[in-house]
N, C-alpha and C positions, 0 to 999 in steps of 0.2 A: 214156579219159583225161579228167581233170577240170581245169577252169580256173575256180577259184572265189574270190570275195572274201568273207571273213568279217569279222565285227566282234568286237573283243575290247578289254578295258581296256588302256590304256597302262601300267597298273600290273601287268599280267599278261603282259607280254612274256616269252617263253621260260618259260611257266608249267610247273611241274613235271609236272602231269597230262598236258599236251599233249606234252611231251617223252617221257614214259613210253609214251604211246599210239603215238607215232611209232616208238619203238624196237620195240614189239610188231609194228607194221605192217611194219617193215623186216625183221624175222625171219620173219614169216609169209609175206610176199609175195616175200621175197628180192630186194627192191628197195632200192637205196641211197637214203638220205634226206639231202639237203643243206639245212641250216637257215641262212638268210641273215639277218643282224642288222646294225644300223646303226652300232655303235661297238665299240671294243676292250673296253670295260667289259662290254657286253652279251655279247660273245663269250666273255669269261672267265666271266661268271656262268652262261651256258648250259652250258659245259663242266664247271663246278663242280656243277651240278644233275644233269646226265645226261651221262656221258662217252662213251656209245655212239653218239652222233650226230656228224656232221661239221659244225662251225660255221664260217661264212665270211662275208666281205662280198662285194659284187658283183665287185670287181676280182679277188679270190682265186678266185671261182667261174669267172670267164672264164679265168683262167690254168690252173685245174685241167682244164677241157675242152680247152684248147690242148695241154697236156701229154699228154692221152690220145690226141689225134689226130696232132699234129706236135710231138714233144718236143724237137726240135733248134733251136728258135728261141732268140734271145737277148733278155732283158729289159733295157731301159735306163731310167734315171730321167729326170725332167724336166730335171735339171741337165745330164745327158749329152746330152740333146736340144739344149739351149742351146749346148753345145760344138760340136756339128755345125753348127748354124746360124751360129755364129761363123766357122767355116771357109768355109762357102758364101758368107757375106756378104763376107769378105775376097777370095774368088776372083772375086766379081762386083761389086767395089766401084764400078767406073765405071758399070756398068749401073744400080745402085741410087742412085747419086749420094749416098753417105753417107760419113761419117767413121767409121773403125773404133772402135767403142765397145762395151763389154759391154751397156750399156743398150739400144741399138738391136737388137743381136742377140737379146737376151732378149725384147725387145718382139715381134720377128718370131716367135720360138719360142713365146711365150705366145699370140700370135694364132692360130698353127697349132693349138696345143693346145686353145684355146677353140673353134675351128671344129670340131675332132673331138669335143669334149665335147657339142657340139650335134647330133652324129650326122650331120654333113654331109660331102660330098665336095668335091674341088677345083673341081668344076663349079658349086658353090653359093657361091663367094667373092663377097662384095658388090662392087658396081661401084667403090666408093671404094678397095678394096684389090686391084684386079685386077692391079696391077703386081707383086704378090708371088707370082702364080701360078707363074712359072718357078722361083722359089726353093723353093716348096713341092713342086713336081714333082721338082726335083733331090733334095730330102730324101727323098721317098717312093721314088724309083728307087734311089738309092744305099744308103739305110739300110734301108728296109723290104724292097724286092724283091731287091736284089742281096746284101745281107748278113743278111737275116732278123733284123733288130734292131727291136724294137717298144717304143715308149714306152707309158705307162699307158693313154692313150685308145685307141691303136691295138690294145692287147691285147683290149679288149672288141670292137672292130670286127672284128678278125681272128678272135676266137672265134665271132662271129656268122657270118662267112664260112665257117669250117670246119664249124660245126654244120649249115649249110644244104647243104653238099656231101657230108658223110660221116655215115653212120649210127653211132649209139653205143647202148650198152645203156641201156634205160629207167631213169630215176631219178625220184625225187619231190623237188620243190623247195618249201620252205616259206619264205615271206618274212614277217618279223615285226618290229614296232617302227618302221616307217616311216610318216610322214604323207603323203609325196609321193615322186616319183621324178624324176630328171633325164632328159634325152633319151636318153642312152646306156643307162641302166637300163631305160627303156621299150622300147628296141629289143631289148635282151637278153630281157626278159620276153616280148615279142611273138614273138621267134624261138623260145623254148621252146614257146610255144603252137602255132606253125606246124609244128614238127617232132614234135608230139605228146607232149611231156613233161607229166606231171602237175604242176600248180603251184597252190599255195594262197597267197593274200595276206591277211594279217591286218591290218586297219586299226583304229586307235583308235576306240571307239564310246562314250566316256564322256559326250560331248555332241555337239551338231551342229557339229563343226569345219568351217569353210568350206573349208579346204584339203583335208580328207578327202572332202568332197562332190565337189570337182573331180577328185580322184584316182579316185574311183569311176566318174565319168563317162568319164574317159579309159580306164580299164581295161575298161569296158563297150564302148567303141568298138573295142577290140582283140578282144573276144569273150569276156570273162569273165562267168560267171554270178554274179549278185549275191545272195549269201546274207547280206548285211550287215544286222544289226539294231541299231538305236540303243538303247543301254541306259539313257541319260539318268541317270547316277549323280548322287547329291546331292553338292554341294560340301561339303567337310568343314571348310573354313576358317571359323573363328568370330571371329577377331580379325586385323585388318590395321593395320599402322602404316607411316607414312612418316617417315623420319628424314633431316633435312638436316644434313650434317656440314660443319664449317668447313674441314677439310683431309682428304686421304686418310688420313693417319696417325690423325686423330681418329676417322674412320669405322671403321677396323680396331680401334682400342683400345676404342671403345664397344661394338662387336659382341662382342669377347672378354670385356668386363666383363659384358654381359648373359648370355653363356654361362656364365661362372663363377658369377654370382649366382643363376642359375636353379635351381629345385628339380628340374628335369629332369636325368636322367643325360646325360653328354656324347653318348652314342650316339643319344639322342632328338633331337639338334639337328644341323642341317646348314647349310652355306653354299654358295650358288650365285653365281658371278661372272657378271654380265650380259654382260661382255665376256670371251669364252672365251679370248682371247689374253692376258689380263692375267696378269702374273707373280704366283704365289702365294707366292714366297719371303718377301716382307715380312710376310705374314700368319703364316706358319709360324715365322719368327724371333721375332715379337712373342709368339706363342702359347707359345713355349718359355720366354720371359722370365716369362710369367704361369703357367707350368706347366699349360697346357691341352693335353691330348693330342689328336692328330688321327689318323684312320685312314690318311691318306695318308702314304706313306713320304717322308722328306725326301731330295731328290736335288739334284744340282748339275750344271749343264751343263758340258761340257768347255770351252765358250767363256767360262765364268766363272772359269776356273782361271788360275794364274800362268804356267804353261807356255804356254798359248795366248796370253796377253798378250805374252810374250816373242817368240813367233813373229810376232805382229801388229806389234810394234815393229821386228822385223828386216825386214819388208816395207816399212814406212813410211819407213825411213831411207835407202832407195835413192837414189843420185845424189850424186856429189861428196864431197869430204872433209868430215868433221864436226868442229865445235868441241866443246869439253867440254860446252857448254850443249846443243848438238844431241844429244849422247850421254847426257845426264844421265838421262833417263827410262829408257833402256836399262840404264845402270849401276845405277840404283835397282832395276830389276826383277831383275837378276842378284843383287843383294844380298838382295832379298826371297826369292828361291828358294834362296839359300844358308842361310837360316834362322839368321842370326847373332844373337848377343845384342844388346840395344838399344844398349849403350855402344859395342860394336864397329861396329855399323851406322853410328852417328853419326861415329865416327873415320874410317871408310872413306869416307863421303860428304865429310867435311871435307877429307880428303887429296886426294880426286879433284878437288874444286873448286879446290884450290890448286895441285896438281901434275899433274892430268890422268890419274892412274892410282891403282890400289888398293894397299893395304898387303899384303893377303892374296894370295899367289901364285895360288891356285886361282881366286879371284874374278877376278883380273886376266886369267888365261888364258881363262876362259869369256867375259869381257867382250870381249877382243880377238877371239876367234873369232866372236862374234856381230856385233861392229861391222864386221869385215872381210868377213863373209859376203856374197856377192852372188847375186842370183837373176837368171837370164837373162830378157831381155825376151820371148823366144819360145822354146818348146821343145816336145817331145812330152809328153803327159800322163805317160807312164812316166818320162821323164827328170826331170820336176819331182818326181815321187814319190820317185825314187831320190836326188835332191839333198836333199830334205827328210829322208829316212831317214838319209843320211850326216851331215847337219847335226846331227840329234838324237844320233847316235852320238858325234860329236866333242865335243858338250857334256858327255857323260858324266854326266848327272844321275842315272841309275839307280844307279851305284856310289856317288856322293856321298850320295844319300838313303838307300841301304841301310846305309851306315856310320852316318849320323845316327840311323837307327831303332834300331841296336844300342846306341848310346851315350846317346841322349837319355832323360830320365826324366819330363819335363813332359808330362802326358797330352794337353793341348790342342795343344802343339807336335807331338807324335807323330801326332795325328789329322790335322793340317794337312799334315805331310810325307807321310803315307800317302795322303791324297787326291791330292796332286800326283803321287806315284809311280804311282797307279792311272790317273790322267789320261794320263800319258805312255804307260803300257802300252796303254791303250785306243786312243790315237792311233797307236801303232806297229802295233797289230792292224789298224786301219782302213787304214793305208798298205799293209800286206802283202795284205790282202783285195782292195784295189783293184788292186794289181799283178797278182794272180792273175786277177781278173775281166777286166782289160784283155787279158791274155795269152790267156785262154780265148775271149774274144770277138773276137780278132784286131784289137784296137784299139791295138796297140803304137805305131803311127805317128801316132796321133791328135794333131794339133798344137793348141796353144792359146797365149794370151799370159799374161803374169804376172798381169794383172788377173783373168782368168778362173780361174786356178789359186788365187789368194787367195780368190776367191768360193767355190770348191769347198771349200777348207779351212774357211772361215767357216761354210758350210752344214753341213758334216760335224760341226763342233764344236758347232753348235747342236743337232744331232740326237742326239749321244752324251750320255747321262746317267750320272752316277756315283751309286751308292747311298751315302747318308750315314748315314741313321738309319731304323730300321724303324718302320712305322706301328703304332698301337695299335688293337686290335680293338674296344675299347669307347670309342674316341675320337670326336671330332666328324667328321662326314662332309663331304667336298667333292664336289659334283656339278656336272654340266653340264646344259644344256637337254635333251640327248638321253637322259640316263640318270637324270633326276630321279625317274622311276617306280620306281627301286630303293629310294628313301628310305621307310622305314617308321616314322619318328619323328613328333614332334609340332610342332617349331618350326623354321622355315626362314628364313634370312637371305638376301635377294637383294641383292647388293652392286653398287654402281656403276650404278644406274638413272638415269643422266643422259640428257638430251635428246641425240640423236645417237649414243649408245652402243647403246641398245636402244629401239625397233627400229633396226638399222643399215641404212644405204643399201646397195643391191646394185649392183655394177658388174661388167661382163664383163672378161675378161683381154685383155691385148694391146691392139690397136688397134680392136677391135670395140666397139660401143656399143649401147645399148638400141634406138635407132631402126632398127638393122639387123635386129632380130628380126622386125619386121613384113614384111620383104621376103624373109626366108629360109624355105625349105621345112621348117620344124620341125613334125613331126606332133604330138608329145606332149611336155609338160614344158618348154616354152620358159621359160628362167629370167628372167622379167620382174621389175620392181620389185613389181608386184602380187602375183605368186606368192611372192616373198620375204617380203612383208608378211603374207600369209596364213599362211605357215609360222611366222613369228615370233609371230603372234597365237595360233596353236595352242600353241606352246611356252609362251606366257604364260598362256593359259587353263587349261592342265593343272595349274598350280601349286595352284589352289584345290581340287584333288582329292587333294592330297598331304599337306598339313600343317594342323593346327588353327590355328596362328598363323604369320603371315608378316610379316616386317619388311623392307620395301623401304627402301633407303638410297641417297642420292646426295650428291655433294660440291657444296655451294652456293658455297664459296669464302669469301674474307675481305672482298671488296669488296661492301658492303651496297648500294651504288648500282647495281652491275652483277652481280647474282648469277647463277650457273649455274642452269639450270632442270632439274626432274625430267622423266623421259620422259613424253611426251604420252599414252602408252598407260595411264598411271595415272589419267588424268582420269576423273572420275565415280565413282571408288571411295570408299566411306566409310572413312576411315582416321584413326587417332589420329596427331596430329602430334608429332614429337619434334625437339629441337635437340641435336645432338651437337657440343659445343664444349669447349675446355679449361675454361672458366669453369664450365660445367654439370657437367663431370666432377669438378671439384674440390669440388663441393657434395655428392657422393654419400657415403653412410654409410661404405662400406668401400673399401679400396684393394687393388689386386692386387700385392702384394709390396712389399718394402722400397724398391726404386728408385722406384716410383710415389709412395709415401708421402713420400719426400724431395723429389720433384718438386713435390708440393702444398705442403709446408711452405715450400720455397724461394719458391714463388709468393706465399703469404700474407705471408711476411716482407717480400718485395719490395714488396707492396702496402701495407705499413705496419700490418698487423694486430698487435694485442697477443696473444701466445700464452701458454697456461698454462705455468707454471714447469716446467722439466725436460722439456718436449715436444721441444725441438730437440736432435738428436744433437750431440755435442761438435764434430765437424768443421763442422757448419752454424753452430754458435755462433761458431766461429772466423771463418768467412766473414762472418757478420753484423757481427762486431766490425771486421773489415777494411773492409767496405763503409761502416760508419758513419764510420770515419776518412777513407776516400777521399772521402766526400761533403763533407768540410770543405775539400777541394782543397788541403790543406796537406801539405808534406813537409819537416818540420823536422829539423835535425841536433841530436843531443844535445849538451849543453854541453861534455861531456868531449872530444868530437871536434871541436868548433868551432875550438879553438886550434890543433889539428893541421892543419886545413884553411886556416887564416888565413895569407895571404902578404902581404908588404909591397910587392909589385909586381904589376902586371897590364897587360894591353893594352887599348887602346880598343875593339878589335873584340870582346874578351871581354866587356866591359861591355855592348856593344850586343847580343851574343848572349844574355846573361842577361836583358836587358830584353825581347827578343823572346819568349823562352820559358825561364823558369828551369828547368823540368823537362828540356827538351832540352839545356840548358847542362850540367846535372848528368850526364846520360847520356853526352854527347860528351866533355866536358872534365874532369870530376871522376872519374867512374867509368870513363871511357874504354871504353865499350861500343861496339863497332864495329857499323855498319849490317849488316843481313843481306846475305849474299853473293847477289847476283842477277845474272842475265844482263844484260850491258850492252846497252841498247836505243838509247843515244845516247852521244855523247862527253860526258864530264863537263864541266859549265860551269866548274869550277875549272881544268881542263886548257886549255880555250879561253881563259879569262882570263889564265892564265900565258903562253900562246902569244902572245896579242895584245900584252900588256905587253912581252914580250921583243922582238917585232918592232919596236914603236915605239921602245923604248929603243935597240936596236942601230942603227936608222937614224940617229937623232939623234946618237948617239955617233960612228958611223963617218964621218958627214959633218961632224963637229966643229961642230954647231950649238948646243951648250950654252954659255951665257955670251956669245953673240954677239947684238947688237941685231937685231931683226927686219928693220929697214930696210937693214941692211948686207949682207944675203944676196943674192947675184946670182941672176938668172934661170937661169944655167947650173947653179948648185948645186941650185936648186929642181927643175930638169928631170931631175936625176939620181934624185930620190926614187922616181918610179914604177917604174923598172927595178930599183932596189935593193929596193924593197918587194916586187916580184915574186920576186926571188932569195931574200930572207929568208923570204918566205912559203913558197916551195917547200921550202927547207931545213928549216924548222921543221915543215912539215906531214908530212914523212916520219916524224918521231917520233910525231906524233899517230896516224898509220896503224899504226905498229908497236905502240903501246900499246893499240890498239883493234881487234885482229885479229878479235874476235867479231862486230863490226858489219859488215854487208854492204858490199861494195865500192860498190854503187850509193848507199847512204845516205851513205857517206864522200865520194863524189864530189859529191853534191848539197850537202853541208855545206861542202865545200871551195869550191865555186862561190859559195855564199852569203857566206862570210867574206872571200873575195877581193874580192867586190863591195863589202862593207861597209868594208874597209880602203881601197879606192880612194875611196869617199865620204868616209872619214875624212880622207884627205890633202887633198881638195878643201876640206873644212871647215876644216882647219888653215890652209891658205893664206888663206882668206877672213878668218878671225878673227885670225890672227897674222901670217904672213909677207907678205901683201899688204895688210895693214891699216895705212894711212898715218896713222891716228889714234893709234897707239902705236908710233912709230918707235924710241924708245929702250928699249922693253920687251924683255926677253930671258928665256930659260929659265935660271933660276938653278940648278935641280937637278932631277934625275929620281930617283925611288925614294929620296927623302931620308929617312933614319931620324930618328925623333923620340924624345927622352928628356927627361922633366921630372919634377920632384917636385911633388906636389900636397899642400898642407897640409890635414889633416882637422880637424874641429871639436874633436877631442881633443888636437890639437897634434901628432899623429903625422904622419909623411910617407908618402905613397903614391906610389911610383914608377910612372909611366905610360909605356908604350912604344907606338910606332906607326910608320907609314911613309906619307909623302906621295908620291903618284904624280908630281906635278909642281908646282914653285914658279916663278912668273914675277915678275920685279922690274923696277922702274925706279929713278930717283933718289929718289922720294918714298914709294913704297909697293910693294905686292905683291898677287898673286892666287894662289890654289892651285886645282889641278884634280885630279879623281879620275876616271880612265878606267873605264868600266863596259861590260861586254859585253851586259848586259841593259838593261831599262828602268830609268831613274833619275829620281827626283823627290825633293823634300824639302819638308817643311812645318814650321812653327814647332811645332805640336803634337807632331810626331815627335821634334824636338830636345828638347823639354821632358820627353817620356816616356822619353828615353834611347835611342830607336831609331836616331837619326841623330846621333851625337856626333862623328864624325870631322872633318867640315868645321869646325864651330865650335871644337873643341878644338885641332885642328891650326893653324887660323888664329890662335887666341889665343896658342899657344906660339910660332908662327913670328914673330908681331909682337914678342914679347919678345926672341927670339933675334936677329932681324935688327936691331932697334933697338940692342941691346947691341953686336953685331958692327960696325955702321957708325957707332956713336956718334951717332946721330940718331934722332928719332922716325919710325918707318915706319908708314904707314897701311895697314890691310887694306882694299883696294878691294872685295873680294868673294871668293867661292869658288863653284865649280860642279862638278857631275858632268858628264862628257862621255860620253854614251851612244853606243856604236858603231852602234846601230840608227838613231839620228838625231843625228849629230855636230854639225850646225849649230845645234841647238836651244839657246837660252839663257834660256828662260822656264819657270819651274816646277822647274828642276833645279839651282838655285843660290840663294845669298844675297848681296845686293849693297847697298852704300851707295846711298842715293837719288840722290846726285850722278852716279852712273855708270849710270843707267837712263834709257831713252827714246831718242828719235831721234838725239840727239847723243852717245849713249853711246860712249865709246872702245872698249868691249869688245863692242859690238853687242848689248847686252842689251835685250830688248823691254820696252816700257812695260807690258806685261801681267804682268810679274813681280810677284808678291804679296809675295815675301820681301825687303822693304826694311828694312834695319837701319842706322840712323845711327850706332849705337855698336858696329858689327861689330868683332870681334877686340879687345875691351877688357874691363877688369874690370867696367865698368858693364853690358855686355851679358851677361856671365856671371852677375852677381848678379840682374839683372832677370829672367832666365829660370831662376833657381835651379839652375843647373848644378852648382855645388859640392855642394849638398845631394843632388842626384840622383846624382852620381858616388859620393859616400860611401854612399848608400843601396844602390846597385847593388853596390858592392864588398863591403859587409857581407853582402848577400844571397848572394854567391858562396860563402860558407863557413858560412852559418847556415840557409838555408831554400831549398827548391826547389818552390814551389807550382805547381799545374797551373792557371795563370792566364795563358795566352799572349796577347800583344798582336799577334803575327803568327804565325798557325798555317796551315801549308801542308797541303793535302789529301794531299800526297804525302810527308809527313814519315814517315821509317822507324820512328819511335818511337811513332807514333799507336796501334798495337795495345796498347802497354804502358801509356801514360798514360790511354787511354780517354777523351780529352777530349770534352766535350759542348758544344753550342752555348751552353748556360747558362754554362759555365766560360769560354768565349771572351768572351762578353758581360761577364761579371763582371770579367775581367781588363782589358778595354778601359774599362769604366765606372770602374774604380779609378784609371786612369792618365790617360785622355783625356776 
């Protein structure tokens, strides 16, 4: 029997001559040969080169020997192991002092699996994890010994146990393509040697790889004869480059551009992702746009399909009744899978948002089934699978899609429907297979919780792939670190060589960590950081024996002050430096397709470059013309339409709205474009405002306090207000709750508490300023919610009829004040009045002075006017305008001396003229039917029309500088 280590090039793994010689040996010696390779691609390549040998990995080899000796064992997956641990953890919850979660059960299962991957027994558990011994013992007794069910790690350990006990026919084992072995693989190799099997190990000898030297030493300790010879091949790489990309997208686009522009055939170029877990879909999608073929078939994971997303949503919606907003994502997914035409999709969604249901009966039925479906919190695995199977049957997608496939003619749509149909078929196959497996293994009563079942569904959907498009034999190759030896071309792109990505740090699974390795009895292959680093160094070093040109790339990012760094393993290499950015790409001679050409043209136009005549396509010219108009910030109405829009009357609030933002005014009041329908996150401020005004008005009217001097109101009447306020508040709040059913009960409760407190503070402030204020004994509330109508003469001689409403007017024998209740913050400045932003107080005061003087046949003085904010109802500084006589410590209205808005001509023609309000009113009114520029004076970050107007900071500043 022979136990020999040979040296061979990593580029000659599964070499044709070696395979042919082994077939000849197999026939001559009548001895079975098993050829062990490190990856699926190598296994396929071996079978392609010589079909008369048996190609396996170590796990499959162990399973093969188990089947020969004891064929009745049951194989379980790592996920199924986690399910068992979940059960044992629940059963021993008190003992382990844990809360039942998938994460902890998985942590225990992973710890056990890692312990076994190290080739250890339960006697070797580290001191820090000794409390888990009883849990691991229970798993081994009930699952391994009693039920003969073996997880992947125990497969190899069980194979070793059987091989040592029972003789088998002699075989020859050849191991090829490995740089090193893990502890379990070493144990298996050692067992083959101990029982007298012939075994040959071929290790890469292209250079003095540090990891290979360590592997040779460990194989020598086992008893292998070392026939290894270092071949010291010459590196073939002649050119090395390092490209720093601004973004991941630019990195992929630059690589594809170089591939497309190269003189090399596509098959002579390859891509290797430094991070083997990185998704290749973005690359393949981009390559399709540029018409660059790849050898890799295009596939789609079941977890990326619409049917999986629907299942995902059905699990997420669990618990309590759902509002239309809670159900919206689910409804949209049903619409998506129904493959409706775009206009029908929009109508369905609009109807759902307004009425809570679909127009299409089929869509409504599927939506109702999905929304009402419930998943049990706990059940057996088989029960969950049967429930899932029943759920899919009731949705009836198979029949719906089959009909669509017969009727539809759009090829893209047909392809999408077909993909979803195949995804559902694959899922149903998986469910049926799992049911059979559970029955065969006697696991019908295996219990789990909803979280674990969803995890199973997720993992299964990640593992199932759907074929979308065949690869091209002469396309660009995609390789991994383990199979790069297969590449026979000339140019290699190594993508994503960022610091921290490669070399990656190595961690043990579960609750084991690196410091445990020094105390554990691991004989060979301890998976330390050092070993991992050596393995990755070997992977890196092999690249220079593969391709004449290598381009390493990494993403530097867009922050020049804090750039991402390239891998430190690249330090010391002489490399040409490249920058892959949009700006650099835009300077290249050629473009990859029409879409990229338009992208660059748009960029240059946006930068203000002058382009040659007729270079821009017609639609880009149209965009350019529109942008040039938009840059003027003007939105004028054509003359022929102005007269149609012109009206002889308006409201004061409309003029203020126009002053705040002409564009928003046009959208809301002229075009009457409604805001996007969104889920209510809070009660509308308008609803709160109406509610508060109604409460205040109803109290004063019911207690008959309007028209009565403040000093004549008795304490008994004043004492009735708090209880009446409580009653009115509760009655009115019920309507608020009914209109805002989408908002959580907790949020409504907190809001109710807030406004009840504010209204109580309001009444205390009212008593202080009015009802208990002995400085204004004869003052009384003249009117609440008083309508205002008056004609305003324009410079042309025309009359403009203005309308409005005053919240409150107070009078005495000589004058009056007006008040405006606000539920938000309230302030007023002279500049805001002059700009037209705050017109109500000055205009209402001016008109009221005229009307009261005429009614009472005497000159009435406007003492002042003020906003009363319900947030701070006592405040009288900064939120009003007052005559100087009524300000200071002796102020009858308790107006602070800090008040800046002191106007001696308040509510007079002189005040109006001094502040040019007649001109401003006329200017704003004319604007309402002639132009709607994007020049806001007051622009909210939450304005619903912001995406349409695309306002910039420059436009805001320009609007403010024009007016204030």
